[in-house]
C-alpha positions as CSV (number, residue, x, y, z in Angstrom):
1,M,0.0,0.0,0.0
2,R,1.4,3.4,-0.8
3,K,2.1,5.8,2.0
4,S,-0.7,8.1,0.9
5,G,-3.1,5.1,1.1
6,V,-2.0,4.6,4.8
7,R,-2.6,8.2,5.6
8,I,-6.1,8.0,4.0
9,A,-6.8,4.8,6.0
10,V,-5.7,6.4,9.3
11,L,-7.8,9.5,8.5
12,C,-10.9,7.4,7.7
13,L,-10.5,5.5,10.9
14,A,-10.1,8.7,12.9
15,L,-13.3,10.1,11.3
16,G,-15.2,6.9,11.7
17,V,-15.6,6.5,7.9
18,T,-16.0,2.8,6.9
19,G,-15.9,1.2,3.5
20,V,-13.7,3.8,1.8
21,M,-10.7,1.6,1.6
22,A,-12.7,-1.5,0.6
23,Q,-12.1,-0.7,-3.1
24,S,-11.0,-4.2,-4.1
25,A,-11.6,-6.2,-7.2
26,E,-14.9,-7.2,-5.7
27,A,-16.2,-3.7,-6.7
28,L,-15.6,-4.6,-10.4
29,D,-17.9,-7.5,-11.1
30,L,-17.3,-9.3,-14.4
31,T,-19.6,-12.2,-13.8
32,G,-21.9,-13.2,-16.6
33,N,-22.1,-14.3,-20.2
34,W,-20.4,-12.5,-23.0
35,T,-20.3,-12.6,-26.9
36,G,-17.7,-11.4,-29.2
37,T,-14.9,-12.2,-31.6
38,W,-11.3,-13.4,-31.6
39,V,-8.6,-13.7,-34.2
40,C,-5.3,-15.5,-33.8
41,V,-2.2,-15.1,-35.9
42,G,0.5,-17.7,-35.6
43,F,3.3,-19.9,-37.0
44,D,3.4,-23.6,-37.2
45,G,6.1,-23.8,-39.8
46,A,4.0,-21.4,-41.9
47,K,2.0,-18.4,-41.0
48,F,-1.7,-19.1,-40.2
49,V,-4.8,-17.1,-39.1
50,D,-7.7,-18.5,-37.1
51,S,-10.8,-16.6,-36.0
52,N,-14.2,-16.9,-34.5
53,K,-16.8,-14.1,-35.1
54,T,-19.5,-15.8,-32.9
55,S,-17.4,-16.5,-29.8
56,T,-18.9,-16.9,-26.3
57,L,-17.3,-16.2,-23.0
58,A,-18.6,-17.2,-19.5
59,L,-17.1,-15.6,-16.4
60,T,-17.6,-16.3,-12.8
61,Q,-15.8,-13.9,-10.4
62,V,-15.3,-14.7,-6.7
63,G,-13.6,-11.8,-5.0
64,A,-10.5,-11.1,-7.2
65,A,-10.5,-14.7,-8.6
66,V,-11.9,-15.2,-12.2
67,Y,-12.9,-18.5,-13.8
68,A,-13.6,-18.5,-17.5
69,K,-14.8,-20.8,-20.3
70,M,-14.6,-19.8,-23.9
71,D,-16.6,-21.2,-26.8
72,G,-18.7,-23.7,-24.8
73,G,-15.8,-24.9,-22.7
74,N,-13.2,-25.6,-25.4
75,F,-10.9,-23.3,-23.6
76,T,-10.9,-22.9,-19.7
77,Y,-9.0,-20.4,-17.7
78,N,-8.2,-19.3,-14.1
79,G,-7.2,-15.7,-13.4
80,S,-7.6,-12.6,-11.3
81,V,-8.9,-9.1,-11.7
82,I,-7.4,-5.9,-10.5
83,A,-9.7,-2.9,-10.2
84,N,-8.5,0.6,-11.2
85,T,-7.8,2.5,-8.0
86,L,-9.5,5.7,-9.4
87,R,-12.6,4.0,-10.8
88,P,-12.8,0.6,-9.1
89,D,-16.5,0.0,-10.1
90,E,-15.8,0.6,-13.8
91,L,-12.3,-0.1,-14.9
92,G,-9.7,-2.8,-14.4
93,E,-7.5,-5.5,-15.9
94,V,-7.6,-9.3,-15.9
95,A,-4.8,-11.8,-16.1
96,L,-5.9,-15.3,-17.3
97,T,-4.0,-18.5,-17.8
98,E,-5.5,-21.3,-19.8
99,C,-5.9,-24.4,-17.6
100,D,-3.7,-26.6,-19.8
101,T,-0.8,-24.2,-19.8
102,D,2.4,-25.9,-18.6
103,N,6.1,-24.9,-18.2
104,L,7.2,-26.6,-21.5
105,P,6.0,-24.5,-24.4
106,T,5.2,-26.6,-27.5
107,L,6.3,-29.8,-25.7
108,G,3.3,-30.3,-23.4
109,A,-0.3,-29.3,-23.7
110,E,-1.6,-26.2,-25.5
111,G,-1.2,-23.1,-23.4
112,E,-2.2,-19.4,-23.3
113,L,-1.5,-16.3,-21.2
114,M,-4.0,-13.5,-21.5
115,R,-4.2,-9.9,-20.4
116,A,-7.6,-8.1,-20.7
117,K,-8.7,-4.6,-20.1
118,V,-12.2,-4.4,-18.8
119,K,-14.8,-1.6,-18.6
120,V,-18.2,-1.8,-16.9
121,N,-20.7,1.1,-16.7
122,L,-21.9,2.0,-13.2
123,T,-25.2,0.0,-13.6
124,G,-23.3,-3.1,-14.8
125,S,-25.6,-3.2,-17.9
126,V,-22.8,-2.6,-20.3
127,A,-19.4,-4.2,-20.0
128,V,-16.5,-4.6,-22.5
129,F,-13.6,-7.1,-22.3
130,K,-10.7,-6.6,-24.7
131,A,-7.7,-8.9,-24.5
132,T,-4.4,-9.9,-26.0
133,S,-2.8,-13.3,-25.5
134,I,0.2,-15.4,-26.4
135,I,-0.5,-19.0,-27.3
136,E,1.5,-22.1,-27.9
137,G,0.5,-25.5,-29.2
138,P,1.3,-29.1,-28.0
139,D,4.2,-31.2,-29.2
140,A,1.9,-33.2,-31.6
141,T,1.1,-30.0,-33.5
142,P,3.5,-27.3,-32.3
143,F,2.7,-23.7,-33.0
144,V,3.1,-20.2,-31.5
145,G,1.0,-17.2,-31.9
146,S,-0.9,-14.2,-30.5
147,C,-4.6,-13.5,-30.3
148,K,-6.9,-10.5,-30.0
149,Y,-10.3,-10.8,-28.2
150,A,-13.2,-8.3,-28.0
151,Y,-16.4,-9.2,-26.0
152,R,-19.6,-7.5,-24.7
153,R,-21.5,-8.8,-21.7
154,I,-25.0,-9.9,-22.7
155,D,-26.2,-10.8,-19.2
156,Q,-25.1,-11.0,-15.6
157,T,-26.2,-14.5,-15.0
158,N,-23.6,-16.4,-13.0
159,P,-22.5,-19.5,-14.9
160,N,-21.1,-20.9,-11.6
161,L,-17.7,-21.8,-12.9
162,T,-15.1,-23.4,-10.6
163,P,-11.3,-23.2,-10.8
164,C,-9.6,-25.6,-13.0
165,P,-7.3,-28.2,-11.3
């Protein structure tokens, strides 16, 4: 915590103000079902492009933890959200790791690391998820690449996802 944050916390306690410092990732709620697109550009011995213009994304957020399934569960992720300190209800970023990611790129399972910027309006009715990722393929069909994602939340129904093992 920055020194100024400590000063604010002490001042709030002295004034009897509660809840001011509780600006955690819990304020930014990404839970729900999303639709959007993705495009991946990669190399598997030759350049390739893959895309999905009707992609789905389901997110369950528990505190700062985020669990995700993309395209009906073809891709599953664990991650965490960090709320913007100035606008914690509206802005933040998410880090996601595909569940099959291992420490041997192209020698084990397919893997992906993703960074997303998220924006939610104050009522939660409009939310945007834009991400970039690095992907790598398994030893049977090795490849490397990067992907761009863009989603809009269509509802706030909790898909009740759980962490991947």
